[in-house]
N, C-alpha and C positions, 0 to 999 in steps of 0.2 A: 504494500499500499504506500509506504514512504518512497519507495523507488519510483512508483507511478507518479506521485506528486512532483518529484524532482524532474522526472522526464517531461511532465506537463509544464512545469515551470520553465525548463530549458527551451522547449519548443516555443512557448509563448514569448521568451526573451528573444529568441532568433526571429520570430515573426515581427516583433516590435522593432528590432534592429533593421530588418529588411524594409519595413514600412517607412521607418525614419529616412533611410537612404533614398527610398523612392520619392519621397515628397520634399526632402530638404538637403540631401547630401549632393555630392558631385554627380552630374548626370541626372539630376532630378527632373521632374516634369516642368517645374518652374523655370529651371535653367535652360531646358530644351526650348520652351516657349519663348524666353527672352532671346536666345540665339537665333531663333527663326525670324523674330522681329528685326533683329540687327542685320541679318542676312538680306531680308526684304528691302530694308532701308539702304544697305550698301548697293544692292542691285539697282535700286532706283537712281542713286548718285552715279553709279558707273554708266548707266544708260544716258544720263544727262551729259557726262563727260565725253562719252562716245560721240553723241550728237555734236557737241562743241568741237571736238577734234576733227570730225568729218567735215564741219563747216570751215574750219581753219585750213584743212588740207585742200578743199576745193578753192579757197581763196589763194593759197600759195600757187596751186596749179594755174589759176587764172593770171596771176601776177608773172608767172614765169613764161607763159605762152602769149600773152596779149599786152601789147605796149599801150593800147587805149585804156586798159584797166589801170596800168601804172600811172598814166597821165591823169586819169579821172581821180585817182586816190591822192596824187600829189597836189592837184587843184583844191580838193576838198580839205585835206589835212595840213598841208604846208603852204597853201595860198599861192600856188604856182601860177605865173602870168607869162604867156608866150610873148616873144618879141613882136611888136606891132599891135598888141592888144592894149585896150585901155581898161583900167580897173576902177570900178566905181563902188564905193562903200556907202550904203545907205543905213544911217543910224536913226532908229526911231526913238522919239523922246518918250520918257517915262510918262504915263498918263496919271500916275499917282501924284497928289499935291505934295 
């Protein structure tokens, strides 16, 4: 009878230990759920970065192959003015008093 009680106690202790590990220990359900959320978030970030990289790659290819693109970008970003052109800068006044 006493042996049976000890065996029952030992089995119950093992069961509690396994349950604890399942819910709170390393590799627990909560940790797996957290890791899945992190993976989903990282995949979203990676997709955004891939799209950005693809856009930049297309822009680099365009700049390498088309001088018109280079000229347009130089005009827009650097204020390029060709020889013989007249540059007009129109400044609007602030309408705030």
